[in-house]
Structures are given as structure tokens and as C-alpha cells.
KEFILUM-870367 format. One record per residue (C-alpha): x, y, z. Coordinates in steps of 0.05 Angstrom, whole numbers, plus 5000, padded with zeros to 4 digits. Example, Ala and Ser with C-alpha at 12.3 -4.5 7.8 and 13.67 -1.06 7.14 Angstrom:
! residues 2
524649105156/527349795143/
END
This chain:
! residues 388
500050005000/502650704983/503951235035/497451585015/493550945023/496350855093/494651565111/487451465088/486950815126/489351135191/485051765187/478651805228/475252305181/476552525110/477753225136/484052945169/486452725101/484553315057/485953875107/493453815112/494053695037/490354315012/491154845065/496755365070/499455304999/498154554995/493954624932/499954894894/504254324919/499253824893/499354174825/506954124825/506753384843/502253244782/506553654735/512853304758/510752604736/515152354678/512551914622/517051344647/513151334712/506651294674/509250694634/511450344698/504650474729/500750204670/504949564671/502549394742/495949104722/492549314787/492050014814/490450384879/489151104901/496551264903/496751164828/491751714814/497352234816/500551874758/494351714718/491652434723/498252764706/499653144641/504752604624/499152074626/495552454571/500952194524/498651484540/491251624539/489551124485/493050564524/489550774589/482850784553/483750074527/485349844598/479350214626/474549924575/477149214586/476549284662/469449564657/467148984613/470348494661/466948784723/460249044696/459248704629/455349154581/450249404631/448650154636/443750364690/439050944674/436551444725/433152124724/433352744769/426853034798/427553754822/422653904878/424754614895/429255164867/428855614927/435755714957/439156135010/446156044982/450056534939/453856044896/456956444839/456255874788/449055644802/442455834771/439155754839/443456304870/438856694917/440557344882/438757094813/432157374787/429056714764/422056434775/421956034840/417755424854/417054894908/412854294891/407754034940/408253294957/402353174911/405453554854/412153194862/408552534863/404952714798/411652894765/414352224790/408851844756/410752154690/417851904701/415251214719/411351204653/417751364615/420750734645/425151004701/425850604765/431750994794/430251714814/434552264845/430752794885/434153474880/432854144913/435954804929/438154935000/432755305038/430255215109/422855265089/422854805029/424754075017/425253965092/426653285121/419353195138/417353365067/422352875038/420152325085/412952405064/414652434990/419351834992/414051415027/409351564969/414551394917/416950734944/412050334902/414150704839/421750664843/426750124861/431850644882/430751334910/436751784921/437152504946/441553094928/439353614979/442554035032/447653685078/443953365137/445653085205/446652335214/439952255250/436452615193/439552145142/437051575186/429951855179/430551865104/433351155102/427450915144/422751235094/425950885035/431951305012/437850864992/442751374962/445752064978/449552494927/453653094948/458553474905/464053824942/464354314882/471754414894/476554134945/480854774943/478755165006/480755844975/476755744912/471055454952/470756094993/471256524931/465256204895/460756104956/459356824974/454056715027/449156225057/450155575096/454055265039/460055695057/461755185110/467054765073/468154275131/460754125141/459853975067/466053545061/463553105118/456553005088/457552315058/460852055122/454652255161/450251905111/454551285113/454451275189/446851275184/447250645142/445850915072/446650385017/450350834967/453551514962/455651924902/461152454900/464852924853/467653624847/464354084798/469654114744/471454814721/472055174787/479255004801/485054594772/481253984747/487053504756/487853674829/480353664842/479852984810/485752734852/482352984916/475752664895/479552004888/482252074958/475152214982/472551584947/478251174975/476851415046/469451235041/471050565010/475950385065/472050635126/464950505103/465749875063/458349695068/456550325029/457350324953/461150924926/459551214857/463451774823/460652304776/464052764727/459953414723/462753994684/460254704694/454854904646/451155554630/446355814683/442956454706/448256934730/452956814671/458756514711/464756334667/468955724689/475955964707/479055274695/474954934639/475854184633/476953984560/473753364529/480352984528/481453154601/474552884618/476252234583/482752194622/479252284688/474051744673/479351244652/483751394712/477951284760/476050634727/483050354737/483550564809/476250404828/474549794785/468049644822/465350354828/459550604787/461951174743/456351664726/455452124666/449752624666/446153024613/450853604627/454753304568/452353334496/449552704464/455252574416/460452614472/456452174519/456051644466/463551674456/465351664530/460651084547/465550514531/471150824573/468050624639/461150934647/456050484681/450550984700/447351534658/441752024668/436752144612/431152624593/433453074650/430153734669/433654174720/427654564747/421454384787/415554174743/420454064686/416953434662/409753654666/411154384649/405454564696/409155174721/415055594697/421155554741/428455744736/433455194717/439755024757/443954954694/443254814619/442154094598/446553914538/443753224520/436453364505/434552674478/428552304506/429451704552/427651244494/432851574449/438351504501/436550774512/436750664436/443650984432/446250534487/443649924450/446750174385/453550204420/452849474440/450749584512/444549414552/440449994582/437749764649/431950124683/432449744749/438649384774/436149134841/429649054880/427749274950/425248574964/432548344964/433948755026/427348555057/428347805050/435947755050/435347254993/
END
């Protein structure tokens, strides 16, 4: 095990890992470590045949870009070996775009002049039935962060109503306490997604100008609290474009490794969201190019061979189709990033622009055309109930 792997194993919280690495000029040192990797070290790494978190520095380095085709072949082979040709489909359901945060990059920013809407439980259930009719059995409930809307009590009531419609219900809402996650789990939630946005504390402070989300440490500990509550799966990522994408990806890998080691009963999935257009007109200071996105996906597949890698409709259709064979095992489809986006009952502001605007059926057809199997449901709640 590498020195980094040992450090992750000994740490009690992920904050103990990431804090010393990124504070007081540490971000620049991580950048230098990535830039210093020679091609010969990349070649030696690729010859190993099995990889761990300590190898991410090498696989994410500029030098590794020179071996991207070889890395892609290894990633594709490993994905087929571990997952076959299965791609799980899911869909987000936005229940509120009210938010108290002042995130510079987000359409839900409290200062943005956009139409606001919070769905009632009955309205959210009606939207859910539309998604069920499209074929979806995995849903992600999403909301802005506001004390009055999408409360824990609201989510508990909604999830209880949706349990008969969906095999998997995940949430991407404000960070909660462990006991609150336990309430959601008891209601039927089996997944929690939380993007750290960026692991660089300075950039994090620069783009989170106000609101409860300014608390970096509280957010970085979110998935640990969910895992302690007994959640079945967690999803993580930075939001690529806010800071140096190579370093943010490296930190996300450390985060995934920590959760895998310390909460081994919880499945870890990794997403690759890039900043897209939104109300407010924020311009990404560190844009992630398409080739860089491919490199990140391949690197994570080698280091995390059993993790679900997720690609959303933030990416255009042609690129999603090309990236699929590199290691992607979960994809969203037909996404709308505002409340009532499927029924169009009300007008509401979007969180960001969707790039892949194909219908669910069209995405499934494209997956089949690539030689893969779109799966609407990959497990059943009765498995947990019976233990069979």
C-alpha cells in the first residue's frame, strides 16, 4: 500500500486527510506533484495490472495524457470484466429551486432573478408518475438549500409515496445530520449524492459568497454522516471548472478511497459534472476539455474497478455516446433541472443548461446501438427485505 493509502486508512475522518493536503499552499504543491510525473513513471504504472489510490497522481498527470489511448483500452477492458455491458439509467426530479446560498456558478443563487417554485408532495408525486411512465425506476430527488422548502419531513412523506414507483430513491439536497439521514433511510431513501464543488478551500470560499453552503468542513463530511446512518450508496464529485481539474479529481479520488475503506458496506459512485451555463452568467475559470474528461474517467475506472461511474446530461449527446465505453456504468436521461420540468405545469428557473436533450427512449436506443444494455432497474427492494 502506498503512503497515501496508509494515511487514508489511519484517518478517522476525510477532513484529516484533505485538510493538511490543501491548506496553507498545499493546493499548489499538489499541482506541482502532478506536473512532475515523467512519462516513464506512467509506463511503469500501466504495467502493474492493478491500481490503487496512490496511482491517481500518475494517471491524472499531464504525462499520462500521452498514453491516453492505452489507458482507455485498459479502462474499457476492466469495465467489461466487472460490469459487462450494463448501463443503469436514472433521472433527476427537482422538487424546489428556492435557495439561501449565493453560489456564483449556480442558477439557483438566491440573488438570481428567476421564477421560484417548490412542489407540494402531491405535485412531486404527479411528476414522479410521469417519470415512471417513461420507464425510470431509479430517481434522484434534487432541491435548492432553503430552510422552508424540501425539509426532512417533506422528503420523508414524498419518499414514502414513491416507494411503490421506484426501486431506488436517492437524494441530492442540503447536507443533513446523521439522524436526519436515518429518517430518510427509514422512509425508503437508499442513496445520497453530494458534490464538494471544489476541494480547494480558497476557491470554495471565493465562489460560495453567502449562505450555509459556505461551511466547507460541514459539506466535506456530508457523505460520512450518511454512511454512518447506514445509507446503501453515496455519490461524489467536484464540479469541474471551478479550480484545477487534475487536482480536484485527485482529491475526489482520495475522498472515494476514504469512504470505501472506512464505510465498506456503502457503495461509492463517482460522477464527472462539468460547469454549464446558468442564470448569472458565471464563466468557468478552469474549463475541463473533452480529452481531460476522458482521462479522468479512465483513471477512476482503473483505480476503482467496482465503482459505478456516472455521466449526466450536462454532456452533449455525441460526447456521451463516445465516452460510454471508457467506463461509464450509469447515465441520466431526459433530465430537466427545474421543478415541474416534466409536466411543464409551472414555469421555474433551471439550475443549469442540459446539453443532451434526447428523450429517455432515444438515450436507451443509443446505448443499445453502442452494443450495451440499458437497464431501468438493477436491484429490487425485496432483496433487502428478504435477505435472499
